[in-house]
N, C-alpha and C positions, 0 to 999 in steps of 0.2 A: 473676571471670575477668579476666585481663590479657592484652593482645595482645603478642606477641613482636616488638619493633621495629616495622617497618612491614609485617610479613607478613600480619597479619590472623589468624594462628594464635593461639588463646587457651589459657592455662593457668590452673589453679586456684592460689591462693596457697600451698597445701601440696601437694606432689607425692609420688607413690609410687615409691621407688627399688626396682627389682625384682631387684637382685643377690641378695638374700636368698632369694627363691623359686627361684633357680638353684643353691641349696645352697651358699651362701657359708659356709664353715667347718663346716657341719653338714648332715646329711641332713634335708630337709623333704619330707614326703609330699605327694602330689598334692592330697589333700583339704585339708590345712593351707594349701597355697599358694592354692587356690581360695577358701578362707574369708578369707584375708588380703585378697585383691582385693575380695571382696564387702563386707568391713568398711570398706574404703577408700571404696567407692561409697556405702555407707550414711552415711558421715561427710562426704560432699560432695566428696571428692577426685576430680578429673576429669583429672588429668595423671599419666601413667604412663611411667616411663623404664626402658629395658632395653638390652641389647647382646648380640651374638653371644658375646662373651667370657664372659658370665655363665652358668657351668655348661655351656659348650660348646653353646649353643643352648637349653638347658633353660628358662631364664628366659623367652625369647621364646615358646617353645611353650606354657608354662603361662599366661603373661599373655594370649596370644591366645585360648586356650581359655576362660579366665575372662571375658574381655571380650565374647565372642560373645553373652552374655546381654543386652547393653545396646545401645542405639541408637548406631550408629557416629557420628552427628552430634554426640553429646553428650560425647565424651571425646577427649583428645589423647594420642597415643603418640609417644615419641621412641626412636630406637635409634641405633646408632653404626656407623661404618665405619672400616676401617684394619686390622682383624684378621680375615681370612677364616678359615673353618673348612674343613679338608680331612680326609677319612677317614684314620684311622690304625689300623694293626694293633698293638694294645697291650693288655696285661692289667692295666695300672696304673690310676692315677687322676689327677685334675687338681689335687690338693691343693697342688702346687708353685705353682699360680696362685691358690690359695685356695678351690677349689671341690671339694666332696665328690661327684664324679661320675666314672663310668668314663671313661678316656681314649680314647673312641671316635673323637675327632678331634684334630687338632693345629692350633695357632694359626699363621697365616702373615701376617706384617706386609706389607701391600700397600695403598699409597695411589695406585696407578695408576688411570687412568680406567676401564680394563677391570675392575680389581679392585673398584673402588667399585660399579660396576653389578652385578657378580656377587654381591657381598656383600649389596646391597640386595634383589636378587631372592630370595636365600636367606632373608633376614630376613622379607620379606613373605610368603613361603611358610610359614615357621614361625609367624608371627603370624596368618596367615589374612587378610591385608589386601591391598587392591589399590592403596593409596597410603600414604605415611607423612607424618605431620604435621610432624615435626621429625627431622632427621638431623644428628648431630655427627661430626666427624672425631675419632677416639678417640686421645688422646695423639699429636697430629700432629708430624711431622718436616718437614724441608725438602721432601721429595717431596710431602707433603700440600699445601704452598703451590704448588708447580709444577704438579701434576697432580690431586691430590684435590680441592682447592677449586674449580678450574674445572669439574671433572666434576659436583660438587654444584650449582654455579651453573646448569649446563645442565639438570640434572634438575629444579631449581626452575622454570626457565623452561618446561619441558615439562609441569609440573603433577604430576609423580610425587612430588615432595617439596614440602611447604608452606613450611617454614622451614629454614634451614641454619645451621650453626655449628661450634664446636669445643669439646671437653671435656677438661680436664686438672686435675691437682692442683697447678698452679703458675700464676702470674698473668702472667709476662712474655710468654710466647708467645701467650697469649690476648689480651693488650693489642695485640700485633702484628697479630693477626687483626682486631681491632676497628678499628685505625687504617688498615690497608693493604688490607682487603677489604670486601666488602659483606655480611658475615654479619648475620643477624637476631638471633642470640643466642649467648652462650657459657655453658658449664657449668663453673663454678669450684668445685672440691672442696677443702674444708679450709683455704682461704686467706682466708676472711672469717668468722671465728668469735670467740667470746669469748677464745680463746687465741692466735689468729693473725689479725692484721688487715693482712697484707702486701698484700692486693689494694687497700687504700685508697691505696697509693702510686702505682699505675699503672692498674690495670684499671677500677676503679669510676669514677674521674673521666673516663677515656677513653670508657667506655660511656655515661655521662650526656651527654657532649659530642656523641657520634655517634648518639644515640637508638638504641643497641643494648641489648637486654635481657640481664640476667645471671640465670642460674639458679644458686643456691647449693646445693652438695651438701656432705656431711661436716660438718653443723652441730654434731655431737657429737665431731668429730675422731676418728671410728671407735670411740667408746665412752667416752672419758674424761669428757666433759662430760655424759654420761647418768648414769653411776654412778662417780664418782671413788674408786677403791680401788687398792692396789698391783697388783692383778691386771688392771686396766683397760689397754686398748691406746690408744696415741696415734698417729694416722696409720698404723695397721695394724702397729705394732711395740710393743715393750715401752716403757712410759711412763717417760721420764726423771724423776728425783726432783723437779727444779725445776718441771716441768710439773704433776706430781701436787700439789705444794704450792700452786701457783697455782690449780689447779682446786678444791682444798679451801677456799682463801680465798674464791673466788667462790661456792662453795656456802654458806659461812657467811654471806656478805652476803645472798644470796638468802633464806636462812632468816630472817634478821632482818627482811626486808621481806615475809614471808609468801608467798613464791613458791618454786617448785622451780628447781633449776639447769637442768633440761631446758626449762622454760618460758622462762627467761631466754635460754638459748642459741638457741632458735628465734625468739624475739622480736628478738634482736639481728640475726640474719641477714635477717629480713624487713623491717627498718626502713629500709634504704637505698633511696632512690627509684629506683635503677637495677635493683633486684632485683625480678624478676617472680614468682619462685616459689622455695620452699625444698623441696628433695628430702630425704626421710628414708628411709633404708634399713631396711626392715622384712621380717620373714619369718613373721609370725603375726598373727591377728586381734587378739590382745591388745595387741601392739606398735602396731598401727595405731590402735586406740582410744585408747591412752595418748598417742601423739603428737598425735592430733587434739585431745584434751582439753588437753594442754599448750599447743598452738599457740593455743588460744582464750583462754588466761589473760592478763589484763591485767597487765603488769609496771609498777609505779609509777615515776614520774619520780625519786623519791627513791633508788631502787635504782641507776639510772644515775648519779645525782649522786654517790653514795658511791663507786661504782667509779672515777669520774674523780678524786675527791678523794684516794683511796688509791692511785692509780697503776695500778689494775687495767684501766683503759681509757684510751686517749689523750684528752686534753682536747678535741681538735678533733672527735671523733666525735659525730655528731648523732642518736643513737637517740631 
């Protein structure tokens, strides 16, 4: 377990991303979701990340229900604020936002102090928790700096929240949070992977300098680095041909060194000293077990050396 910044909140090196059990792209049954959380616990995963956005609250409800079987002192939960849920009269679904759930609620962007508190109260109710270990500002904007961050700082001082931060799929705004606020942790999705190391230019050096922890999400860039095929997605969209070609080259190198591309992708994300945990998005027990097995695989130094020699990784990277 690793502590997030100076907060004292600890996370396991491998974390459970719970968007999948909120029906991301497909229907997942209650039992299947419960089994995925149970498999994570069996494999030593003690950090679980969710958000109201994931399945219009379904992810939080399912995660909370599954975790009630375990000692609260032995796991860490993070959720997000900035997108409140309001009841909606609709017969449609939420697939426009990626989730196969009925559109019983609508998303309301709200980083106001009042909105933050209302969102957290609703999240704690869905999760069945009386406090939250980690709370991230979800895709923050300028209002989040002016109102949302101070509100989270106050909640941290009150003991309602253990650690605070921001989560995004870009590094520039997260770097600003690291440099200009007292966040404990930032969640960076997809910008520190075998295919995209843009966070190396700003976020990771700033985090190391400020003793701020980084949680890396999107280690597989939404699927391409897990199973590179023409049907794979890259950052939740159709994969550009040049990215597919690069992923296939990475897979070939991994094969020559006796490891899978999945193992290499996870090892890369976890190697940087500023990274406290790597979140993997999973929606079944089988996926959890596979990710845990891949995460435990040793990736030989010769693999990283060949990536640098062939230009598939920058020469200054120190994996």
